C-alpha positions in Angstrom: -4.5 12.4 -13.1 -4.5 9.8 -15.9 -4.9 6.1 -15.1 -1.3 5.5 -16.2 0.0 8.1 -13.8 -2.0 6.6 -11.0 -0.4 3.2 -11.8 3.1 4.8 -11.6 2.3 6.2 -8.2 0.8 3.0 -6.9 4.0 1.2 -8.1 6.2 3.7 -6.3 4.1 3.3 -3.1 4.7 -0.4 -3.3 8.4 0.0 -3.7 8.6 2.5 -0.8 6.6 0.1 1.4 9.0 -2.7 0.6 12.0 -0.6 1.3 10.5 0.6 4.6 9.9 -3.0 5.6 13.5 -4.0 4.8 14.8 -1.1 6.8 12.6 -1.9 9.7 13.8 -5.5 9.7 17.4 -4.4 9.5 17.1 -1.9 12.4 15.7 -4.6 14.6 18.5 -7.0 13.8 21.6 -4.7 13.7 23.9 -4.5 16.7 26.3 -1.7 15.5 24.9 1.6 16.8 26.3 3.7 13.9 25.0 1.3 11.2 21.6 1.1 13.0 21.4 4.9 13.1 22.2 5.0 9.3 19.5 2.5 8.5 17.0 4.3 10.8 17.7 7.5 8.7 17.0 5.5 5.5 13.8 4.3 7.1 12.7 7.8 7.9 13.5 9.0 4.4 11.5 6.1 2.8 8.6 6.9 5.2 8.7 10.5 4.0 8.8 9.5 0.3 5.9 7.1 0.9 3.9 9.9 2.5 4.7 12.3 -0.4 3.6 9.7 -3.0 0.5 8.9 -1.0 -0.5 12.6 -1.0 -0.5 12.6 -4.8 -3.3 10.0 -4.9 
């Protein structure tokens, strides 16, 4: 893997970590069960994407 490709993956990891954090905060603060469930699904997807990028390193 080239250094440039590694930088792209590190950048993607940072973005996914940020999105996971935002979703976690939202899940903790939401009252509506349907909306909370939707954001939880987003959180799970971002966790999965984070793990996929992490495995590339």
